[in-house]
C-alpha positions in Angstrom: 141.8 66.8 55.6 141.5 67.9 59.5 143.4 64.3 60.4 146.5 65.6 58.1 147.1 69.0 59.7 146.7 67.3 62.9 149.5 65.1 62.2 151.8 68.6 60.8 150.9 70.3 64.2 152.9 67.6 65.7 155.9 67.5 64.2 155.2 71.8 64.3 154.9 72.6 60.6 152.0 74.4 59.7 150.6 74.5 56.7 148.6 77.5 54.4 147.0 76.8 51.4 146.2 79.7 48.2 142.5 80.3 49.1 143.1 81.1 52.9 143.7 84.7 54.3 147.6 85.2 54.8 148.8 83.2 52.2 151.7 85.8 51.3 150.1 88.1 48.5 153.2 88.5 45.8 153.4 84.8 45.9 150.4 85.2 43.4 151.2 87.1 41.5 154.4 84.1 40.2 152.6 82.4 37.0 153.4 79.2 38.6 152.5 79.8 42.9 151.9 77.0 45.1 148.8 75.8 45.8 150.1 76.1 49.6 153.1 76.3 51.4 154.8 73.9 54.3 156.2 75.8 57.0 157.4 76.1 60.6 157.6 79.3 62.2 156.1 82.3 61.0 155.2 83.6 57.1 156.9 86.9 55.9 153.4 89.1 57.1 151.8 91.1 53.9 153.5 94.5 54.8 157.0 93.0 55.7 159.4 94.5 53.5 162.2 91.5 52.2 164.7 91.4 50.4 167.0 88.3 49.1 170.2 87.8 49.0 172.2 84.9 48.1 174.7 84.0 46.6 177.6 81.2 45.7 178.7 78.1 48.7 181.9 77.9 47.5 182.4 82.4 48.3 185.9 84.6 49.4 186.6 85.9 52.1 185.4 89.6 50.8 182.3 87.7 49.8 181.4 86.7 53.7 182.3 90.5 54.7 180.4 91.9 52.2 177.0 89.2 52.6 177.5 89.6 56.2 177.5 93.4 56.4 174.4 93.5 53.6 172.7 91.4 56.3 173.5 93.6 59.4 171.7 96.8 57.3 169.0 95.6 56.4 168.4 93.8 59.6 169.2 97.8 61.5 166.6 98.9 58.9 163.8 96.1 59.7 164.2 94.6 56.2 164.2 90.5 56.7 165.7 88.9 54.7 164.9 85.5 52.6 167.9 83.2 51.3 168.1 79.0 50.6 169.8 78.8 53.7 172.6 77.2 51.9 176.1 76.7 52.3 177.4 79.6 51.5 176.7 83.3 51.3 172.5 82.1 52.0 173.3 80.6 55.5 176.1 83.2 56.3 173.3 85.9 55.5 170.6 84.7 57.1 172.5 84.3 60.1 174.1 87.5 60.4 170.4 89.2 60.2 169.3 87.0 62.8 171.9 87.6 65.0 171.3 91.5 64.4 168.4 90.9 66.1 166.6 91.0 62.4 164.1 88.7 61.3 164.5 85.8 58.1 163.0 83.3 56.3 164.1 80.4 54.5 162.7 78.6 51.6 163.8 75.5 51.3 163.4 72.8 48.9 162.4 70.3 50.6 159.9 69.4 53.5 160.4 71.2 55.9 160.7 67.8 59.0 164.0 67.5 56.8 166.8 70.4 57.2 169.2 70.7 54.5 171.9 70.8 54.2 172.3 68.6 58.2 175.4 71.2 59.0 172.6 74.1 59.7 170.2 72.7 62.0 171.2 75.0 64.5 170.5 77.8 62.3 167.5 76.3 61.1 165.8 75.6 64.7 166.6 79.6 65.1 165.3 80.3 61.4 162.3 78.9 63.2 162.0 81.1 66.0 162.8 84.4 64.2 161.6 84.1 61.3 160.4 80.7 59.1 161.6 77.8 57.3 158.9 77.8 53.8 158.6 75.0 51.2 156.4 74.2 48.5 157.1 70.1 49.6 155.3 67.8 52.1 156.9 66.6 54.5 159.8 63.7 53.8 160.0 65.2 50.6 164.0 64.7 50.2 166.1 67.5 48.4 166.8 66.7 44.9 168.4 68.6 42.5 165.4 69.5 40.6 163.6 72.1 43.6 166.3 73.6 43.6 165.3 76.2 41.0 161.6 75.7 42.1 162.4 77.1 45.2 164.3 79.9 43.8 161.3 81.3 42.1 159.6 81.8 45.8 162.4 83.5 47.2 162.4 86.3 44.7 158.5 85.5 44.7 158.7 86.8 48.7 160.9 89.3 48.2 160.9 92.9 46.7 164.2 92.9 45.7 167.2 90.5 45.5 171.2 91.2 46.3 173.3 88.8 44.9 176.6 88.7 46.7 178.8 86.7 44.2 177.8 83.4 41.9 179.5 81.9 39.2 178.1 82.2 36.0 176.0 79.3 36.3 174.7 78.9 39.9 171.7 78.9 41.3 172.1 82.5 42.3 172.0 84.1 39.0 168.7 82.1 38.4 167.1 84.0 41.4 168.2 86.9 39.8 166.6 85.8 36.6 163.6 85.3 37.9 163.3 88.3 39.6 163.7 89.9 36.7 161.1 87.5 34.6 158.8 88.9 38.2 
C-alpha cells in the first residue's frame, strides 16, 4: 500500500479510504458509498457548506448568466460549489465561483490524472489549487458513459442541496437531482 501511495504522490494524487479520518461524512450516508477517493487538491472539510450546481452542456445564454450569478452569490456567502467540470453549466459555474474567490470541487467520471473534458485543463488545475478534483476511479481510468451516473451520486452526496440551472428531460443533471431527493 505504501508503494502505491508513493506513486500517487508523485502524480500529486491523494487517496483516502472510507475507514480513514477525513473521509467525507456526507458520503457515508450513501448506500453505495465508495471504498475510497482519489483526489487532487483537497476534499471538502466537515464544516464546509457545499451546494451542487449542475446543468446542460448545451446551455442558453440565459442559463450561462444564471450559472454565473448563482456561483457568485454562493461564493460571496462562503458556500463552495460541487459540480462535474463538464462543458456548459457545470464548468461555467465552477469557473465563476473561482473567479469570485470561492472554493469549488469537481467530481469526475475518470481517473484524477485525466482531465475530462480535455479543454478544461486550466479549470482543472485551478480547481486542484482552490478546492479539489475528486473521483472514485483509480488513475488511468478513462471516462466512459457508465461512470457519469455513478459520479452524479457523489456530486449530490457531497452537497447540502442541488441547483439545476437548465436541463433536458433525460439528462445527468436531473439524475443528480433525483439522487439528491433519494438521499
